[in-house]
C-alpha positions as CSV (number, residue, x, y, z in Angstrom):
1,M,-12.9,-0.4,-7.4
2,I,-13.5,3.1,-7.7
3,I,-16.9,3.9,-9.5
4,G,-18.1,7.2,-11.2
5,N,-19.5,8.6,-13.9
6,N,-17.2,11.8,-13.6
7,V,-13.6,10.8,-14.8
8,N,-11.7,13.5,-13.1
9,A,-12.9,12.3,-9.8
10,V,-12.6,8.8,-10.3
11,Q,-8.6,9.6,-11.4
12,R,-8.1,11.6,-8.3
13,V,-10.0,9.3,-6.5
14,S,-7.7,6.8,-7.7
15,H,-4.4,8.8,-7.3
16,Y,-5.2,9.0,-3.3
17,C,-5.5,5.4,-3.2
18,L,-2.7,4.6,-4.9
19,K,-0.7,6.8,-2.7
20,Q,-2.0,4.6,-0.1
21,G,-0.4,1.5,-1.7
22,S,-3.9,0.4,-2.5
23,E,-5.0,-1.8,-5.5
24,V,-7.0,-0.1,-7.6
25,F,-9.3,-0.5,-10.7
26,P,-11.1,2.5,-11.9
27,Y,-14.7,1.9,-13.0
28,Y,-17.0,4.6,-15.2
29,E,-20.2,3.0,-14.8
30,I,-22.3,0.5,-12.0
31,P,-20.8,-2.9,-12.7
32,N,-23.4,-5.7,-13.0
33,A,-23.4,-8.7,-11.1
34,E,-21.0,-10.8,-13.5
35,E,-18.5,-7.9,-13.3
36,M,-18.5,-7.8,-9.6
37,K,-18.0,-11.4,-9.2
38,L,-14.8,-10.8,-12.0
39,F,-13.2,-8.4,-10.3
40,A,-14.0,-9.6,-6.2
41,P,-13.5,-6.0,-5.3
42,E,-12.4,-5.8,-1.5
43,V,-14.0,-2.3,-1.4
44,L,-16.1,0.2,-3.4
45,V,-15.0,3.7,-3.5
46,L,-18.3,5.7,-5.2
47,C,-18.0,9.0,-6.7
48,Y,-20.9,11.5,-6.4
49,P,-23.2,11.7,-8.2
50,V,-23.8,7.5,-8.4
51,T,-27.2,6.5,-9.0
52,E,-28.8,5.4,-5.7
53,S,-30.9,2.7,-6.9
54,A,-27.9,0.4,-7.8
55,L,-26.3,1.1,-4.2
56,P,-28.2,-2.2,-2.8
57,Q,-27.5,-4.7,-5.7
58,L,-23.6,-4.2,-5.2
59,G,-23.4,-5.8,-2.1
60,H,-19.8,-5.1,-1.0
61,P,-18.3,-2.3,1.7
62,C,-18.7,1.4,-0.1
63,I,-17.5,4.3,1.0
64,L,-19.0,7.5,-0.6
65,W,-16.9,10.3,-2.1
66,S,-17.9,13.7,-2.4
67,E,-16.2,16.8,-2.3
68,H,-19.5,18.5,-1.5
69,P,-21.9,18.5,1.4
70,I,-24.3,15.4,1.1
71,S,-26.8,13.0,3.4
72,T,-26.2,9.7,3.3
73,N,-25.9,6.4,5.0
74,L,-22.7,5.7,3.9
75,P,-19.2,6.1,5.3
76,L,-18.4,9.7,3.5
77,A,-14.8,11.0,2.3
78,S,-14.5,14.7,0.8
79,N,-10.9,14.3,1.2
80,A,-7.7,12.2,1.1
81,S,-7.2,12.5,4.9
82,Q,-10.9,11.1,5.3
83,L,-10.8,8.8,2.4
84,E,-7.3,7.0,4.2
85,A,-9.6,6.9,7.0
86,Q,-12.4,5.3,5.9
87,L,-10.0,3.0,3.7
88,Q,-8.1,1.6,7.1
89,A,-12.0,0.7,8.8
90,V,-12.8,-1.2,6.0
91,R,-9.8,-3.4,6.0
């Protein structure tokens, strides 16, 4: 599941994931618990900026996508190669 408020970023990351053969579901807001249960994603790719307060409630492996340097405790990807490596590490 690709989550973010920026449509261009979500579409770009979705494209990278599709090229790797991943099943992709773009989502343009933070999903609630019912939606997470319904879609049952294997991993979440969060397109920065994302609301930090929403992260603990997601409860799934997460990768943060940011094309700009940021400080985070989450696995971080800023290009297609890094995203591929992070997805492989989660699988």
